[in-house]
Structure formats: C-alpha cells, structure tokens
C-alpha positions as a printed Julia matrix, in Angstrom:
161×3 Matrix{Float64}:
 -34.05   -6.51   -2.97
 -31.56   -4.95   -5.07
 -33.57   -4.27   -8.63
 -32.36   -6.66  -11.59
 -29.24   -5.08  -13.47
 -28.5    -2.45  -10.96
 -25.13   -3.57  -10.65
 -23.92   -3.07  -13.39
 -25.22    0.39  -13.7
 -23.54    0.95  -10.07
 -20.81   -0.34  -11.52
 -20.85    2.04  -14.6
 -21.14    5.1   -13.34
 -19.29    4.61  -10.28
 -16.46    3.84  -13.14
 -17.31    7.24  -14.55
 -17.43    8.94  -11.69
 -13.41    7.31  -11.15
 -12.18    8.91  -14.34
 -13.72   12.26  -13.91
 -12.07   12.72  -10.1
  -8.68   11.29  -11.86
  -8.96   13.71  -14.26
  -9.58   16.35  -12.21
  -7.47   15.6    -9.08
  -5.48   12.6    -9.97
  -5.52    9.5    -8.45
  -4.15   10.3    -5.47
  -6.36   12.85   -4.43
  -9.52   11.45   -5.76
 -10.95   10.26   -2.21
 -14.27    7.88   -2.05
 -15.94   10.83   -0.67
 -15.1    12.9    -3.71
 -16.48    9.68   -6.3
 -19.45    8.78   -4.35
 -20.4    12.39   -4.48
 -20.03   12.85   -8.73
 -21.33    9.26   -9.17
 -24.47   10.55   -6.96
 -24.4     7.51   -4.18
 -22.93    6.85   -1.04
 -19.59    6.09   -0.24
 -21.14    2.78    1.03
 -22.03    1.42   -2.52
 -18.69    1.82   -3.35
 -17.82   -0.16   -0.74
 -20.75   -2.9    -1.31
 -19.36   -3.48   -4.7
 -15.58   -2.58   -4.82
 -14.45   -3.03   -1.34
 -12.48   -0.34   -1.48
 -10.96    2.35   -2.88
  -7.94    0.14   -3.89
 -10.91   -1.68   -5.35
 -12.08    0.37   -7.56
  -9.19    1.88   -8.8
  -8.74   -1.82   -9.64
 -11.92   -1.72  -11.88
 -11.7     1.12  -13.93
  -7.71   -0.05  -15.04
  -9.72   -3.17  -16.02
 -12.31   -1.0   -17.4
  -9.87    1.36  -19.87
  -7.64   -2.26  -20.48
 -10.9    -3.52  -21.75
 -11.87   -0.88  -23.49
  -8.01   -0.53  -25.27
  -8.46   -4.58  -25.69
 -11.78   -4.09  -27.86
 -10.39   -1.14  -30.02
  -7.77   -3.29  -31.19
  -9.46   -6.65  -31.89
 -12.35   -4.78  -33.44
  -9.68   -2.66  -35.81
  -7.86   -5.92  -36.5
 -11.02   -7.92  -37.05
 -12.09   -5.7   -39.7
  -9.0    -6.8   -41.43
  -9.5   -10.55  -42.11
  -6.81  -10.29  -45.05
  -5.45   -7.6   -44.09
  -2.05   -6.95  -44.53
   0.64   -6.9   -41.67
   0.94   -3.26  -42.52
  -2.41   -2.93  -42.11
  -3.04   -5.2   -39.15
   0.11   -2.87  -37.58
  -1.89   -0.18  -37.97
  -4.82   -1.63  -36.83
  -2.91   -2.08  -33.04
  -1.3     1.33  -32.87
  -4.95    2.8   -33.92
  -6.4     0.52  -31.46
  -3.84    2.01  -28.82
  -4.55    5.47  -29.91
  -9.04    4.7   -29.86
 -10.79    7.85  -28.62
 -11.83    5.9   -24.83
  -7.94    5.72  -24.8
  -6.85    9.46  -25.76
  -9.88   11.43  -24.14
  -8.1    13.53  -20.85
  -9.68   11.43  -18.28
  -8.2     7.88  -20.02
  -4.69    9.43  -20.78
  -4.73   10.69  -17.28
  -5.82    7.69  -15.74
  -3.7     5.56  -17.5
  -0.23    7.86  -16.93
  -1.73    7.29  -13.04
  -2.1     3.87  -13.74
   1.58    3.08  -14.57
   3.16    5.53  -12.12
   1.12    3.96   -9.56
   1.34    0.16  -10.57
   5.62    0.32   -9.26
   3.84    0.15   -5.74
   0.54   -1.14   -5.7
   1.07   -5.05   -7.11
  -2.8    -5.17   -8.51
  -1.97   -2.33  -10.4
   1.54   -3.78  -11.34
  -0.35   -7.12  -12.57
  -2.77   -5.48  -15.16
  -0.14   -3.2   -16.59
   2.1    -5.98  -16.9
  -1.12   -8.0   -18.86
  -1.8    -4.78  -20.35
   1.78   -4.38  -21.59
   1.86   -8.48  -22.73
  -1.19   -8.13  -24.58
   0.68   -5.22  -26.75
   4.01   -7.17  -27.09
   2.51  -10.18  -28.1
   0.11   -8.59  -30.63
   3.11   -7.13  -31.99
   5.72   -9.97  -32.64
   3.08  -12.15  -34.18
   2.3    -9.54  -36.68
   5.93   -8.8   -36.76
   6.45  -12.56  -37.85
   4.13  -13.32  -39.82
   5.81  -10.47  -41.65
   8.99  -11.93  -41.53
   7.81  -15.04  -42.72
   5.66  -13.94  -45.63
   8.63  -12.37  -46.9
  11.41  -15.11  -46.34
   8.53  -17.96  -46.49
  10.15  -19.29  -43.16
   9.19  -19.18  -39.57
  10.29  -15.74  -38.41
  11.69  -17.7   -35.3
   9.99  -13.93  -32.65
   8.92  -14.95  -29.13
   6.62  -12.94  -27.46
   8.87  -12.33  -24.37
   8.23  -10.72  -20.92
   7.84   -6.96  -21.31
   9.37   -6.2   -18.27
C-alpha cells in the first residue's frame, strides 16, 4: 500500500527533474530514463504517475502555467484598490516572476511553445495561457479606458491565435 501523501511528493519530484533535464539537454533529448535518474526513481514510477513522457511534459507545463497564474494573482490581490497602471504592472510583473525567469523555466517555456505547434495537448495549454494573459490585459485596459471616458471601452477579449 502506498504511503499517504506520496503521490504529490513523487509528482513534484518528477516535475522538478523534468525541468532540470529540459534545462540541461532540451525537451526533445530529455528521456524518461534521464528524468527518472535525476529524480532517483525507476522509469516505472513515471509510467505510474504520468503514463508516458508526453503526460509528464504536460504535467510540467501545467505546473509552470499554474505558477504563472499564481504569480499574477498574488500581485493583483495585493492591489485591491490599485490603479489600472499598477494592475497592469502586476500582470507584467507576474510574467517575470522568479518562477518564470529561471533558466529551467525559460527553457521549458521556449521548448513548450515550439512543441505546441505539433502536440495537440501542449497546443491547448499554450492557448489557455495566451488567452488568460490576453483576458487579463483586455480587462485592465477596458477598465482604464472606461475610467477615463466614463463609458464602457467596448474592448472584448478575442482569440489569442
């Protein structure tokens, strides 16, 4: 019987090892065996938790996008009465949070964007991330325009294609 709480520990361990591998050898050359070795587990553990390399890459990118979302939201929540300029700065600042600008994270983002053109699940994650950024920016610009003109801005989030 597995130890209680082990799943979250193993998943974190494997995602961190994946980021290290991508940082060192790139997404394409990062193998399940290399990642398992870095994490100190068998390759079977990766299959157990993520099914295959694509599942692990998806989980890794979900983790990075979650960190991005949290970085932006933490900054926005710290400014409940902030000006539009402050809120826009918070959105931009969240995108340049330390969780997003480490060597491993930046290389993972670049590999993710390149791979998303050919892998439907990564493409979907990329679209969600792009739309979230666009929606945040449009919302802030809309409120800024409305505050200056006393009307609605008419801006609507569109497709982030």
